[in-house]
N, C-alpha and C positions, 0 to 999 in steps of 0.2 A: 089650819090644814098643814100637815107635815109634808115636807118636800125634800128632794135630793136634787142631784144634777146628773146628767149623762157622764160628765167627767168623773164624779165621785163613784158612780157605778163601775166605770172602767178601771179606776184606781184600786177598787176592791176586787178586781178580777172577776167581773160578772161572766157567766157562762156565754161563750161566743154566740151560740145559736140563739139563745133567748135575748141577748143584747141586740143582735141584728134584727130580731123580730120586733123589738121595741123601737129601734131606729126606723124600720120600715113603717110601723104604725104611726110614728111621729112625722114621717116624710123627711127624715134627716139622713145624712150620710156619715156624720162624725160626731164625736163628743163635743159638748159645749158646757158652759157654766150657767145656762138658763135654768131657773127653778123648774123642777119637774114634780108636780104633786104625786104623792103615792097613789092617790085615787086613779090617776091615769095608768100607772103601772098595773094596778089591780085590774082595771078594765081591759087593758091590752094583753097582759101576760098571765093574769090569774093570781090566785092567792099565794101559791108557793113562791113565785118570783117577788111578789110584794113583800112577803115575810122576809125573804132573803135581803131585800133592799133596806130593811131596817138597820142593818149593820153600817149603812152609810150616813145615818142621821147623826146630828149633833144635838146635844141637850134634850134628848128624849128618853133618857134612861128609865125614868119613873114609868112612863107610858109603856115602854117596851116590856118592862118587868111585869106590870099589871096585865098586859095583853097575854104574856106567856103564862102567868098564873091562871088567868081565866081559861085559856085553852087546856092547860093541864087539869084544872079543876073540872072541866067539862067531861073529860074521859076518865076521871078518877074512879067513877062508879064501876068501870070494868075491872080495874085492879082490885078494888075492895070486894067485888063479888067473888073473886077467886081467893082472896086473902083477907077475909073480914076482920081479922084480929091485928093486922099490920097497919098501923096508923102513920108509919114513917113518911110515905109520900104526901099524905094530907098535911102533916106537920111541916114538911118542906115547902109546900105551896103556901101555907099560912105564913111561914117565915119570909118567903119571897115578897108577899104582899106587905108585911110589916116593914121589911127593908126598904121597899119602894116608897113607903110613906114616912121613912125616917124614924121608925119606932124601935129598930134593933140595929146592932152594929154589923159590919161586914163579917167579922169573926163569927158572930151568932149565925149569920146566913150560911157561911161555909160549913159550920158544924151540922146544921140542918140538912144541907145538900149532901154531905158525906154520909149522914145517917140514911137518907133516902137512897143514895147510890148503893149502899150496902144491901138494902132490900132488893133492889133490882138485880144486883150481882148474885144474890142467893137464889132468886127465882130463875135467873138465866142458867145457873149451874144445874138446877133441877130440870129445866127444860132440855138441856143438852143430854143429861142422863136419860131422860124419858125418850128422846129421839134416838139415842144409841140403842136403847132396849128395844124400841119398836123396829129399828132397822134389822136387829138380830132375830126378830120374830119370823114366823112362817109366812108363806106367800099369801095365804088366805087372809091373814090379818092385814098384810100390806095392801091387798086389793080393797078390803073394807076401809082402811085408812085413806086410800086414794079417793074413794067415793065420798067419804066424810070430808076430806080436804076440799074437794070440788064444791061441796055445799058450803063449807066455811069460806071458800074464796068468793062465792057469790054474795054471801052475807057480808063479808069484809068489804067488797066493792060498794055495796049499798051503804054500809056504815061510813066508809071513807067519803063518799059523795055527801052524805048528810053532815059529816064533821067539817068538810071543806066549806059548806054553806054557813055553818056556825062560825067558823074562823073568819069568813068574809064579813059577816055581820059585826063581829067584835072588832075586827081590824078597822072597819069604817068608823066605829064608835071612838076608837083611840086616835086614828091617824087621818081621817078624811073629813073631819068637821072643823069649823073655824075654832081656833084656840084663843083662850083668854090671854090678855097681856100678862107677861111675866111668868107664863107657864111653860117656858122652854122655847123650842124652835118656832118660828113664824110660818 
């Protein structure tokens, strides 16, 4: 089971409100060096804070990379639905998994990441252009877009909730189970 400490969370500049929430949950008033399982952070503060706490771990690089690759892979279908011929993000996720397993070099990983970033930048530029064009369009179109956006927002909220549940499940797999000897942090 992966763990951190309140002191390490504080040293990494944890959000004041969320840190206080955790202290209250633990019945504590200040940071200490007592081991704090990530499962407790997940339970008290939720998946977003538990993911943030990963930065405080030592010797868990492999698990963190695999967790990130699983999460990215889980939503990849949304990107590929809009851009079926663009395999750069899929290749970057594959490279992250290979790097975590020691199968490729850091340089190969950086190249894959840069390639995927170029894809994101290209589509972000297109999205900005589309938004500017829509903003210049007439009021009727804007009203239609607002109604469409409201529907999208509701769908987004439902999808976000579903995705957070997936992330919790995968987080538990990597960070909340007893770890084998020699597999990193105890």
